N, C-alpha and C positions, 0 to 999 in steps of 0.2 A: 504494500499499499504506500502511495507517496506521502511525503511529509511536509510538503509545502502546497500552499493553496493555489490552484490554477487560476489563470485570469478568467474573468466572465466571458460567456460566449460571445465571440465576435459578431458584429451586426450582420454580417453576410450569412452566418450560420443562422442566426435568428430569422432572417428573411427565408432561408431554406426551410426551415422548420414550419414557418406559416405558409409557405407555398405547399409544403407537404400535406398540412392539415386541410388545405383547400382541395388538393388532389384525392384526399382520402374519403371526402364526403360520400361519394357514391357507395363505397365499401360499407361505411358506417349505416347508410340507409338500407342497404342490401341485409344487414344483421338485425334490423329492427324487429323482425318477427321472432328471431331466435332470442334476442335479449328481452323481449316481452314474456315469452314463453318461459324462459329460464329464471326471470326476475333477477338477473345479474349480467355483467359482461361475459359473453360467451368465451370459452377458453381459447379457441383459435384467434380471436380477435385481441386478447389479452396480450399474446405473443408479438402479434404485429404492432400493437400500440406501444409495448414496451421497447421492441427493438428500434421504433422510430424516436423514441425519446419523449413520448407523450405523458409517461407516467414518471418522469426524471426532470421535468422542467425546472423544479426548485431544489434538487438535489445538488449540493456543492460539487464544484467542478473536480475537487481533489478525489471524489469517490466515482468520478466518471459521469457525473450529472450534468444537465444543461447550464444550470445557475443563471437562468434567464432573468429578463426584466419583468416587471409587473405588466407592462404593456404588451410584451410578447405572450406572456401567459394569457392575458386577455384575448389577444388576437388568435391564438392557438385553439383555445378552448371554445371560443365563440364559434369559429369554424367547425369544430367538432359538434357543437350545439346544432349547427345547421343540419347535420348528418343524423345525429341520434342524440337526444336530450339527456336521456338516461346515463349513457356512456360518458358524455360530456360532464355530467353532474360527478360521476364516480371520478373521473380523471381530476377535475378540479379540487375535490376534496383530499384525493390521494397526494397531490401536489401540495395542498395546504398543510397536510400533516407532515410531509417530508420537510417544508419549510420550517414547520413548528419544532421539529427536532433540531435541526441546525441553528434555530434561533433561541431555543430555551434550554438546552442541556450541555453538560460539560463535553469536552472533547472525547474523552475515552468512550463515553456513552454513544456519541455520534460515530466513532469508529466501529463499534460494536454493531449498531444498526445498520450502517451503510456498507458494512463488509458482508452482510448477509446477501448471497446471490439473488440478483434481480430485486433488490430491496425496494418493497413498498410498504408504506404505512397508512394506516386508517385511523379514525378517531372519532369520539364523542366527548365533548368537554363538561356535559352535565349529566349526572346519573339520574334515572327515574327512581330507582330505590337503591339503597346501599346500607349495608352495616359493616362497620369497619373498626378497628381499634389500633391503638399505637403499640408497636412492637419495638424491640431493641433494633436500633439501625434502620427502621422504616415503618411500615404499617401493614397490618394483616386485614385483608379483605375476606370477611366471613362469607358474605353473599352481596352480590350486586347486579342491578339491571341497567343496562343502558340501550336506549332505542334510537333507531335511524342511524346506524353505523355504516355509513355509505362506503362501498367498495370493500368491505371487510373481507369478503371472499377471496380477494385478490391479495391480501396484506400478509406480510410475516410478523409485523409488529402493530400493536394497537395503543392509542393514546386515549385514556378515559379519566373522567373527572373524578376526584375523590376528595373526602375531607382531609385537612391537615390538623395536627394536634400539638398542644404543647407539652411540656414535660410532665404534667399532671394528667394527661390523656384526655384533656378537653379540646373540643373542636374550636379552632381559632381562625381558620382559614380555609380557602379552597385550594386544590392542587390538580395537577394534570399528571397521571401515573402512565409509564411507558411500560408495556407488557409485551413479552413474546406471544404471537398468537396461540401457541400451544397451551397458554394459561387461559384461553378464552373459549367459551363454547358459544358457537353461532346458531342461532335458533332457526334461521332460514324462514322467517315469517313475513318477509317483505311481499305484500300482496295489496297493490295500490292501483289507482286509475291512471297515474301517471309517473313519469320517470323510473319505469320498471327495470331499466338496464342499469340503474345504478346500484342495485343489490344492497339497499340500505336495511339490512337486517337488524333485529335486536340481538344482543350478546348478553351472556351471563358469565360472572366470574364467582367462583366458589373456592374458600380456604386457600388463598394465594398470597404469599408475602412479597411486598414490593419494597426494594431498598430506597433510602432517602435519595440517593444518587439518581434514581429514575423518577423522582417526582419533582415537578417544577411547580413553584408557587404562582397561583393565577393572579392575585392582586400585583406581585412583583412584575409578571409579565405585562399586565395591562400598563404599568407605569414605567417600563422600560427599565426595571432594576434587577433584572435576573441575570445570572451568569450566562454569557453568551459565547460559545466556542468560536463563532465565526463573526463576532461583533466588528471585526475590522472591514468586514464587507457590507456596504450599504444595504444590499437586499436583505440581509439577515438582521439588520437593526431596524427595519421598518416596523411601524407600530402594530402591535399584535391584533387588537380587535379590529381596527379598520381593514387590515389585510384578510382577516378570517370572514369579514363581513362581505367585502366588495368582490371577492373572488366568486361569491354565490351568484352575481349577476352575470358572469361570463357565459355560462351555458344558455341562460335565458336570452341573451343578445342573439345567439344563433337560431334558437327556436322562433323567435319574433321574425327574423329575416326569412326562415324557410316558410313560416306562414304566409308572408307577403308573396313570396315566390309562387307558392302553390295556388293561392287564391287567383292570381293573374293567369297562371296556366289553365286552371279549370274554367275560368271565366270564357275563354275563347270558343265561341260557337255555341255557348250554353243559352238557351232561350230563357228569357224572364217572363214566367207565366202571367197571364192576365195583364200584360203591358204590351206596347207595340215594339219591344226591343227583341229581335230574333238572335242578338249577340250581346251578351252582357258587357262586353267590352266597350259598347256604344253607350252603355247606360250611364247617364251624369250621376246617378246615386252612388254607382260603384267608383266613379272618379272621385267624388268627394270623400268617400270612405277611404280609398287609397291614400289620397292626399293627407288626410288627418291622421291615418295610421303611420305613414311614413315620417310625418312630423314628430310624432311621438317616439318612433323607433330611433329617428336621428338624434333627437333630444337626449334620449338614455344613452345612447352611444357616446355622445359628447361628455355627458355628466360622468360616465364611468371612467373614461379616458382621463377627465379632470381630476377625479378622485384618486386615480392611480398615481397621477403626476404630483398631487398634492402629498401623498404618502411618501412618495420617493424623494420629494425636494427636502422633507424634514431629516430623512435618513441620510441624504447626502451632505447635510449640514452637520451631521452628527450629532443632532440634538433630538430629545425626546419630544414627540409630538404632543403638544399640550391638549388637554381633554377637550376644549373647545373646538379644536380642528378635528380631534377624533370623532366627535359627535358630528361635526359637519360631513366627514365621510359617510357615517351612518345614515345622515339625512339624505345624502346623494345616493347611497345604495337603496333605501327604501323607495325614494321618489323615482329613481330609474326603473326599480322593478314595477312600480305602479304603472308607469307609463307604457312599458312593454306589455304588461297584462292588458291595459286598456285597448291597445293596438291589436293584440291577438283576439280579445273578446269581440271588438268591433268587426275584424276580418271574418271571424266565424260566423258573426250573423250574417254577413254578406254572402255566405255560401248557401244560405236558405236551409231547406229540410235536409240536404245531404249531409250537413253537419251532425245531424243525430245518429248516423250509422256509427256503431261503436267500432267497427272495424276499419272505418274510414282514416285516412292519414290525417285529415284535418281534426277530427275528433282526438286523435293521438296527440297532435301538436298543442291543441287547445289544453287538453288534460296535463301535458307536461309542463306547460307553461303555468297552469294554476297551482300545480303542486310545487314548483320552483318558488312561488310567492309565499307559500305557507311556512317556510322556515322561520323560526322566531326571531333571528337575528336581522332579517330583512322586512320585518313587518313595519308598513308605511307609517301608520298612526303612532306606533310606539317610538319609531325613530324621529318623526316630527315632534312628538311630544317632549322627547329627551332633548332635542335641540332647543325646543322652546324654553325649557328650563335653564339651559344654559345662557340663553339671552336675557333671562329674568335673574341670573346669578344664582340659581338655586341647585346646580349640579356641578360636581367637581370630578366625578369619577364614573366609569361604568357601572360599578357596583352600587352607587347611589342613584344615577341618572337613568 
């Protein structure tokens, strides 16, 4: 294993990766039925994606990863979203968890994780249920349940939210524990109307010890106070919550673009019943819908790009992003999601009764988009309320606001 950190991915290679993602869209669409049926990324597709670097965008270059920029991450995953929303969702979460390992854990832990052949990391930062206690040198998880563990079927490691204890065994904080997948039971219960290819199964952990060196403190992560193995690289000192929030918009950007493409494609030669239009492409109502939806999609794209640049700007300066700016990125995230959902729903209505067919592609895209917007971190009203509290001087951290 190399001992020096390699340079970030050259711009030319980042462009090649984006071009690859565009060229791979037909293959992702071809795999839609299989990913829906299996409720995960199909095995043959996993290997193709890994070989192309789609699962190692945020793995440090010293371990053979791409170590790409946030904007490249956005471009690659949004193109994947044009092909298969569920697979793109799994990819963005796996990359987010690889980034989290490099950003939160000491070097020797990173060495262990990324020395795993074809290393992939999944994660859920909040437990649904957990019973744990302090143990010498770490914590002991008696039993815990975590839901929506996207891409866990692809992972060798899992990041799971846990309590943190003081010397008296009292819960005083929240942490993120890193476990080998052999310590995790996957329930394979992902049965949803959308994003089926993400394989976001629930997981259970029983009677497992986790050493302190594999537990990152969540409040420290939020405030940029954690020990960072790669903090000399700007991409790994980017603010924790803004990154983990904004990357959830990346698949949705592609889903919205695919919906627009499909509506225009299907409108050609389609009779608008009980009107004088024998071709929907001549219908002014469709023109208005397409224009409004385009405005929303372009606004969302611009907002997300701005959010990525804002995150990167503070990291490049070597400064901890203040909470007011972190909340602004959350505002951007929630608002962009809302704009895309509005566009997708509007376009779905333009499809008429055909939209109701459960097996139809438009129905699939509509459902994928809806499920994307259900994640707690991207809830529009929650994020708007949080930023409003900032403007009123009432919130100073994610755990308060």
